[in-house]
C-alpha positions as CSV (number, residue, x, y, z in Angstrom):
1,M,150.6,-56.1,169.4
2,E,150.0,-58.4,166.5
3,K,146.8,-56.6,165.7
4,V,148.6,-53.2,165.6
5,S,151.3,-54.5,163.3
6,D,148.8,-56.0,160.9
7,S,146.9,-52.8,160.7
8,R,150.1,-51.0,159.8
9,S,151.1,-53.4,157.1
10,G,147.7,-53.2,155.6
11,S,147.8,-49.4,155.5
12,K,151.1,-49.4,153.7
13,E,149.8,-51.7,151.0
14,E,146.8,-49.5,150.5
15,T,149.0,-46.5,150.2
16,R,151.1,-48.2,147.6
17,D,148.1,-49.2,145.7
18,N,146.8,-45.7,145.8
19,I,150.1,-44.3,144.4
20,E,150.1,-46.7,141.6
21,V,146.6,-45.8,140.7
22,L,147.5,-42.1,140.7
23,M,150.5,-42.7,138.5
24,F,148.4,-44.6,136.1
25,K,145.8,-41.9,135.9
26,N,148.5,-39.2,135.4
27,N,150.0,-41.1,132.6
28,I,146.7,-41.4,131.0
29,S,146.1,-37.7,131.4
30,F,149.5,-36.9,129.9
31,Q,148.9,-39.0,127.0
32,R,145.6,-37.3,126.4
33,S,147.2,-33.9,126.7
34,L,149.6,-34.6,123.9
35,T,146.8,-35.0,121.5
36,F,146.1,-31.2,121.7
37,F,149.5,-30.1,120.3
38,P,150.0,-30.2,116.5
39,D,152.5,-32.5,115.1
40,S,155.8,-30.7,114.2
41,S,155.9,-32.6,111.0
42,T,152.6,-31.0,109.8
43,C,153.3,-27.2,110.7
44,D,156.1,-24.6,110.4
45,L,156.2,-23.7,114.0
46,E,160.0,-24.3,114.2
47,K,160.6,-22.0,111.3
48,E,158.4,-19.3,112.7
49,L,160.2,-19.6,116.0
50,K,163.5,-19.1,114.2
51,E,162.3,-16.0,112.4
52,V,161.0,-14.6,115.6
53,K,164.3,-15.3,117.3
54,S,166.2,-13.6,114.5
55,R,164.0,-10.6,114.6
56,L,164.5,-10.4,118.4
57,E,168.2,-10.6,117.9
58,E,168.2,-7.9,115.2
59,A,166.0,-5.6,117.4
60,S,168.4,-6.2,120.3
61,K,171.3,-5.3,118.1
62,R,169.7,-2.1,117.0
63,I,168.9,-1.1,120.6
64,K,172.5,-1.7,121.5
65,D,173.7,0.4,118.5
66,A,171.3,3.2,119.4
67,E,172.7,3.2,123.0
68,V,176.2,3.3,121.6
69,L,175.3,6.3,119.3
70,K,173.6,8.0,122.2
71,R,176.7,7.6,124.4
72,N,178.9,8.9,121.5
73,Y,176.6,11.9,120.9
74,L,176.7,12.8,124.6
75,A,180.4,12.5,124.7
76,N,180.9,14.6,121.6
77,K,178.5,17.2,122.9
78,N,180.4,17.5,126.1
79,M,183.7,17.7,124.2
80,H,182.3,20.4,121.9
81,E,181.0,22.5,124.8
82,K,184.3,22.2,126.5
83,A,186.1,23.2,123.3
84,N,183.8,26.2,122.9
85,D,184.5,27.2,126.5
86,Q,188.2,26.9,125.9
87,E,188.0,28.9,122.6
88,K,186.1,31.6,124.4
89,E,188.6,31.7,127.2
90,Q,191.4,31.9,124.6
91,E,189.7,34.7,122.8
92,K,189.2,36.5,126.0
93,R,192.9,36.1,126.9
94,V,193.9,37.4,123.4
95,M,191.7,40.5,123.8
96,E,193.0,41.2,127.3
97,D,196.5,40.8,126.0
98,S,195.9,43.2,123.0
99,R,194.2,45.7,125.3
100,R,197.2,45.6,127.7
101,K,199.7,46.0,124.8
102,L,197.7,49.0,123.4
103,S,197.6,50.7,126.8
104,D,201.3,50.2,127.2
105,F,201.9,51.6,123.7
106,V,199.8,54.7,124.4
107,K,201.7,55.3,127.6
108,E,205.0,55.0,125.8
109,L,203.8,57.5,123.1
110,D,202.7,59.9,125.9
111,Q,206.2,59.7,127.2
112,C,208.1,59.8,123.9
113,I,206.2,62.5,122.0
114,P,206.9,65.4,124.4
115,Q,210.6,64.3,124.5
116,M,210.8,64.2,120.7
117,L,209.0,67.5,120.3
118,A,211.4,69.1,122.9
119,K,214.4,67.8,120.9
120,N,213.0,68.9,117.5
121,D,211.6,72.3,118.5
122,E,214.3,74.1,116.5
123,E,213.8,72.0,113.4
124,L,210.1,72.3,113.6
125,Y,210.4,76.1,113.9
126,K,212.7,76.2,110.8
127,Y,210.2,74.1,108.9
128,M,207.2,76.2,109.8
129,L,209.2,79.4,109.1
130,K,210.1,78.1,105.6
131,Y,206.5,77.0,104.9
132,F,204.9,80.2,106.0
133,T,207.6,82.3,104.2
134,S,206.8,80.5,100.9
135,K,203.1,81.0,101.6
136,C,203.6,84.8,102.1
137,E,205.6,85.0,98.9
138,Y,202.9,83.2,97.0
139,L,200.2,85.5,98.5
140,N,202.3,88.6,97.7
141,S,202.8,87.5,94.1
142,T,199.1,86.8,93.8
143,L,198.3,90.2,95.2
144,S,200.7,91.9,92.8
145,E,199.2,90.1,89.8
146,T,195.7,91.1,91.0
147,R,196.8,94.7,91.2
148,K,198.2,94.5,87.7
149,I,195.0,93.1,86.4
150,L,193.0,95.9,88.2
151,N,195.2,98.5,86.8
152,Q,194.8,97.0,83.3
153,M,191.0,97.0,83.7
154,K,191.1,100.6,84.9
155,F,193.3,101.7,82.0
156,A,191.0,99.9,79.5
157,R,188.0,101.6,81.1
158,E,189.7,105.0,80.8
159,S,190.8,104.4,77.3
160,N,187.3,103.4,76.3
161,P,185.1,105.9,78.1
162,A,182.1,105.2,75.8
163,S,181.5,102.1,77.8
164,S,181.9,103.9,81.1
165,K,178.7,104.0,83.2
166,Y,179.9,107.1,85.2
167,P,177.6,110.1,84.3
168,R,179.0,113.4,83.2
169,V,178.6,116.4,85.5
170,S,176.5,119.3,84.3
171,P,178.7,122.0,82.9
172,L,176.5,124.8,84.0
173,S,178.0,126.8,86.9
174,P,176.6,129.8,88.8
175,S,180.0,131.5,88.7
176,S,181.6,132.9,85.5
177,P,184.3,130.3,84.5
178,P,187.4,131.2,82.6
179,G,187.0,131.2,78.8
180,H,188.5,132.0,75.4
181,Q,188.7,135.5,73.9
182,A,185.9,136.6,71.6
183,P,186.2,135.7,68.0
184,S,187.3,138.6,65.7
185,N,185.1,137.9,62.7
186,G,182.4,140.4,63.1
187,S,180.1,138.4,65.4
188,T,176.7,139.8,66.6
189,A,175.8,140.9,70.1
190,D,174.7,137.4,70.9
191,D,178.1,136.0,69.8
192,N,179.9,138.5,72.0
193,A,178.0,137.2,74.9
194,Y,179.8,133.9,74.5
195,T,183.3,135.4,74.7
196,Q,183.7,133.5,78.0
197,P,182.0,130.1,77.7
198,L,181.4,127.9,80.8
199,N,183.9,125.0,81.3
200,P,183.0,121.8,79.4
201,P,181.9,118.9,81.7
202,P,184.8,117.1,83.4
203,K,185.4,113.4,82.9
204,S,184.3,110.7,85.3
205,A,185.5,110.5,88.9
206,T,188.5,108.3,88.1
207,D,189.8,111.0,85.6
208,D,189.3,114.2,87.7
209,H,193.0,114.9,87.8
210,Q,193.2,114.7,84.0
211,A,190.1,116.8,83.5
212,E,191.5,119.5,85.8
213,G,194.8,119.5,83.9
214,T,193.1,119.7,80.5
215,A,190.7,122.4,81.7
216,A,193.7,124.5,83.0
217,S,195.6,124.1,79.8
218,T,192.7,124.7,77.4
219,H,190.9,127.5,79.2
220,P,193.3,129.8,81.0
221,T,192.0,131.9,83.8
222,V,191.2,135.6,83.0
223,S,190.9,138.5,85.3
224,N,187.8,140.0,86.7
225,S,188.3,143.0,84.4
226,D,187.6,140.7,81.4
227,S,184.3,139.6,82.9
228,R,183.4,143.2,83.5
229,H,184.5,144.0,79.9
230,N,182.1,141.4,78.6
231,G,179.2,142.8,80.6
232,L,176.2,140.3,80.8
233,G,178.2,137.2,80.0
234,T,176.8,134.9,82.7
235,S,173.1,135.8,82.2
236,T,173.5,135.6,78.4
237,H,174.9,132.0,78.8
238,D,172.0,131.0,80.9
239,Q,169.6,132.5,78.4
240,A,171.2,130.7,75.5
241,N,171.3,127.4,77.3
242,S,167.7,127.7,78.2
243,E,166.8,128.4,74.5
244,L,168.8,125.3,73.4
245,A,167.1,123.1,76.0
246,S,163.7,124.3,75.0
247,R,164.2,123.6,71.3
248,T,163.1,120.2,69.9
249,P,165.7,118.5,67.7
250,P,166.7,118.5,64.9
251,F,168.0,122.1,64.7
252,D,171.4,123.6,63.7
253,V,173.8,125.4,66.0
254,I,177.1,127.2,65.3
255,A,180.2,126.7,67.4
256,A,181.0,129.9,69.3
257,F,184.3,128.4,70.6
258,A,186.6,125.6,69.6
259,Y,186.3,122.4,71.5
260,T,188.7,119.4,71.7
261,S,187.0,116.2,72.7
262,E,188.2,114.4,75.9
263,E,186.4,111.2,75.3
264,Q,185.8,109.0,72.2
265,D,182.0,109.7,72.2
266,E,182.5,113.5,72.0
267,L,182.8,115.8,68.9
268,D,185.7,118.0,67.9
269,F,184.9,121.4,66.3
270,K,186.3,124.8,65.6
271,V,184.7,128.2,65.8
272,D,181.9,128.9,63.3
273,E,181.5,125.2,62.4
274,R,177.9,124.0,62.0
275,I,176.4,121.1,64.0
276,T,173.0,119.6,63.7
277,V,171.4,118.8,67.0
278,L,169.7,115.4,66.9
279,P,167.4,113.5,69.3
280,W,169.2,111.3,71.8
281,E,169.3,107.7,70.6
282,N,168.7,106.4,74.1
283,S,166.9,108.5,76.7
284,E,169.0,106.9,79.4
285,D,172.1,108.4,77.9
286,E,170.8,111.9,78.0
287,E,172.9,114.2,80.3
288,P,172.1,117.7,81.5
289,G,174.2,120.4,79.9
290,W,175.2,118.2,76.9
291,L,173.8,117.9,73.4
292,Y,173.9,115.1,70.8
293,G,174.5,116.0,67.2
294,K,176.2,115.5,63.8
295,H,179.1,117.5,62.6
296,H,178.5,119.0,59.1
297,G,182.1,118.8,58.0
298,S,183.2,115.4,59.2
299,G,179.8,113.7,59.4
300,L,180.6,112.3,62.8
301,K,178.1,112.0,65.6
302,G,178.7,112.6,69.2
303,L,178.2,114.6,72.4
304,F,179.3,118.2,72.8
305,P,178.8,120.8,75.6
306,A,175.8,123.1,75.1
307,N,177.7,126.2,76.4
308,Y,180.1,126.0,73.4
309,V,177.5,126.6,70.7
310,T,174.7,129.1,69.8
311,L,171.7,128.8,67.6
312,A,172.3,129.2,64.0
């Protein structure tokens, strides 16, 4: 037993010694390790650490601010989207309301207009009658003025036949027309053949009634006995007119019968007055059965019927 206890006490002492040795060695190692770090008095490590720390704090603050801005942005975005949705919904409601009001107004008009028209039919009829009556009066007055202007134009055309474009009708006729009595101044046989001249050409179509009245008053009708008394009157007229038509102007003719002009461009002459036949100034004005010449007494120029004259 004593041996066992001695051995235990000896092992404890050895262990204590070993621990002390280890502690000593560790202390020496620690002291040696301190020699590897620089002295704080000889470098700015503390200052650099403070700068790094301040930078880290500033970066952290910026990160926090960015997170706050992000949260605010997302919140505003959501609010804006909700506001747009609300605005769209409000516009849609306004449009629907306006459409409904318009539809109601149209329905109301559809109901009111027939009723108003039914009540005001009589007044509407009176108004339309008054309006169309005034219109008819205006149209009638316009028509009357137009007729007056047309009548004035017609009168001006009739009073100035020289400008009329209506051609004269040929005075030659196959039948023996009424004529004057033969002149009693000792005329020759040729002159006696013109005791019944053919009618002078009538006026234009608008003056037929005046031409008929003038011809009836100027050349009264004679009986068939007068035609027989004159013998070859018609054939002699045709022969004389053929001779006048075959002659080339200028040449002189003598009036076998008196002629009163019916238009401004015609000549007046009496029996035995001399007229010089002249060429037509314009070939388009030339008319069958008529001659153009100059009166020796008055010096006037104009048209005259060929069956009222004979060669000089």
